[in-house]
N, C-alpha and C positions, 0 to 999 in steps of 0.2 A: 504494500500500500504506500502511495506517495503521501508524505507528510508535509511537504512544502513544494511550492512551485519554483523550480530551479530556472534561473536565467529568464524570468518572465518579463517581457517588455511592457512597462507601465508608463502611460502618458498622463501627466497631471496638468490640466489646463484650467485657466480661470476666465470666466465671462464677467465682465464689468468689475473685475478685481484682479490684481496681480497676486498670484499664489506665492506666498512666502516660503522660504526653505523649511521652516518647522511644519507648516501645514502640508507641504509636499511630502516630507519625510513621514509624517503621521499617516497620510493616505496610502503611501507606498507600503508602509509597514502593515497596514490593515489588509491590503489586497494580497500581499505575500503571505499573510496569516491564514488565507483560505486554504485549508489542508484537505479538502475533499479530493478523492482520487478520480472522480468522474463527474462531469465531463472534464477532460483535460483542457486547461486554459492555454490559448495560444497568445493572446494579446489582451491587455486591459486598458481601458480609458476611464479616467476619473475627471469629471467636469465639475468645477466649483463655481457657484454663482452667488452674488450678493446683491439684493435689491432692497434698499431701505432697511427694514428690520427683519427681512426674510433671508435666511442662509439656506441655499439649496445645494445638495450634493447628488450627482448623478453618476452611476457606474455602468459601463457597457463592457461585457466580457465576450470576446470572440473565442469560441471553443472549437474543439475538433468536431468533425462530422457536420459542419455548417451550422452549428448551434450558436445563437446569439442570445445572451441573457442580459436584460436591462432592468434597472431599478433606479428610483430617485426618491429623495427624502427632503423634507423641509423642516427647519427648526430655527430657534432663536440664536443658536450657537453653531458655528461651522464644524467644530469638532463633534458635537452631538449629532449633526446631520450626517457626517461621515460614518459614525457608529451605527446609526439607524439604517442607512443604506447598505452597509455591509451585512447587517442582520437579515435584511430582505434578500440580498443576493445569495447568502448561504442557504436560506430557506428555499429559494427557487432551485438552487443546485440540488438540494436533497430531494425536492419534489421531482425533478427531472430524473434523477438517478432511480428513484422508486418506480417511476413509470417505465423506464428502460428495463428494470429487473422484472416487472410484471409482463412486459411485452415479450420477453424471452421464454416465457412459459409456452408449452405446446398449444397450438390453436386447434379449435374444433370446427374447421371448415366453415367459418362465418363469411358469407358473401352477401353484400347488400345490393339489391337491384333498385334502380330509380325508375319512376314512372316516366314514360315518354310523353312529352307535351307538344302540341302543334301550335304554330304561330298564327295568330289572327291577322290576316293581311290588311283588312280594312282599318283596324286600329293602328297598325304599323304605318300605313300610308298617311293617316292623319297626323301622326307624330312626326313623320318625315317632312311634312310641309312646314313645321314650326322652325326648321333650320337652327338647331342648337349651335352654340359657339364654344370653342375650347378656351377655358379661362386660364388653366394652369397645366403645364407639362412637367412631368417628373420622371427622372431616370430611375429605373429600378433594377438592381442586380439580379440576374437569373443564374441560379446555381444548379448543377446536376445533383439529384437525390432521388431516393425511392419514395413512394407514397407514404410508407410507414414513418420515414424520417421527417417528411413534411408535416404529417399529423402531429408528431411529437413536438416539432418546432412551434406549431400553432398553439398547442396546449400550454407550452411554457411561456410564450410571448403574449402580448396584448394586441397584436396586429389584427386587422380586420381581414386581410387576405395575404396569400403567399404565392408568388409566381416562381415556378421552378421548372427545370427540364427533367422530365421523367427519365430516370436512368434505364428503365426497361424498354421504353418505346422511343426515346430520343425526341420526344415532342414536348412543346410547351404546355404545361398544365397550370391551373389556378385552383388553389385551395382557399375556401372562404368560410367565414363564420356565419351561420344561419341565425335567424331570429329565435329559433327554438333551442339555442345554445349548442346545436350540433355543428358538424362541419360538412360542407359540400365540396365536390370536386368537379371541375370543368375540364373535360378532355376533348381535344379536337378529333373529329372523325371524318372519314372520306364520305362525301355526299352521294 
């Protein structure tokens, strides 16, 4: 079992504040203190922010197998905010490890089939006449992974959707959060 993250690159940056050496050292010491053996941390970013009376600490961990774990905390003291966010990160890592351990149990042939729905052409033509405009464009990294990995990534993060290249089919897939708190998968198909 790994008890410390060896040679872990940690970036400590400040928004609206210059991070002093004692604060940087404290944040680095706390991140290095994460001694969980899974998921293996590749890179860590600590972002410190001060806004009037609010001190915000945010931590982003880039881990093996395309796992990204994020947490943020707000407090009246920057040191207390760092402590709180490290507790949240450790809790998320334990949660992720538990899910991985449960997933490695034998499966009992569970396959979900989704209903096929048809498109109402009249409603579509009415919407097409409205001419929507693109307000914002955002670049999104697409990583190759299996559907199981994408599901675990969605369960750990707070993202609404995840775009990835399916490692089995080499096609772009989208995994999204449904209103019923389940997950939906969008796969391209030949027409």
